[in-house]
N, C-alpha and C positions, 0 to 999 in steps of 0.2 A: 900884056893881054892876058897871058898865062897866070900872071901873079894875082890876078884879081880872082882867080877861081878856087874855091876851096870844096875837094872832091873828098870830104871827110865823111865816113860811113854814116848812113841814117840807118841806125840799129834798129829802130821801131817798126820801120817799114819789112826790114826782114825779117825781124821775129813774128810780125802778124802774118806776113806771109807764109811762114814757117808752121804756124800755128793751124792757118786755115786748110794750107796744103796737106797738111798731115790729118786733118779733121775728115776732108774730102777722100783722101786715100784710105782710110780705115772705115768712115761711116758710109759711103758708097757700097762697098763690095758687104757690108754688114746687113744693110737693109736688102739687097739684092737678094743674099744667100738666106737672110730670115724669110723674105715675101715669096720665094721662089715656088715653092710650091702652090701657096694660094694664088699665086697668079696664073700659073699653069706653065711655066720656062723650062725647058729643059737643061740639060748638062751644059751642053754647048751655049747656049743664050745665058745662062746664069754665069759661066766662066767669062765669056767675052765681056759682058757688062762690069763684071767685077774685075777686069784686067783694065777697061776704059776706065773707069775709077781712079785705079791704082795710079795708072800711067797719068791722068789728069791732076791728081794731086801733087804727084811728085814736080810735074810740068810747072805747076802753079807756086810749089815753094822754090822751085829752081829758079824761074824768071823773078819772083821776089825778091832773091835774095841779090842775083846778079844788079836788078835796079837798084838796090840799096847801097851797092859799092859804085854805080857808075854814076848816078844821078850828082850832080853838084849839089851841095850843101848850103853854101853861099855863093853867091857872085854878086861882086863889087863895081860899080860904073866908074 
């Protein structure tokens, strides 16, 4: 059974996940800090939202890379 499963890396999934995760990790704090004054956010709220964006982006990138390594590329019956 194990000879019929190919666990080759799916590089496109990992690359797209890294790009999206990086965009989230950079874009969310950028938008929050750019519009914090107009929205009336204090320093604590802006920092908290920025950290949530950074942690969320890193999490997306990590999960995408993990699944690009463990999802089977090919399963033959």
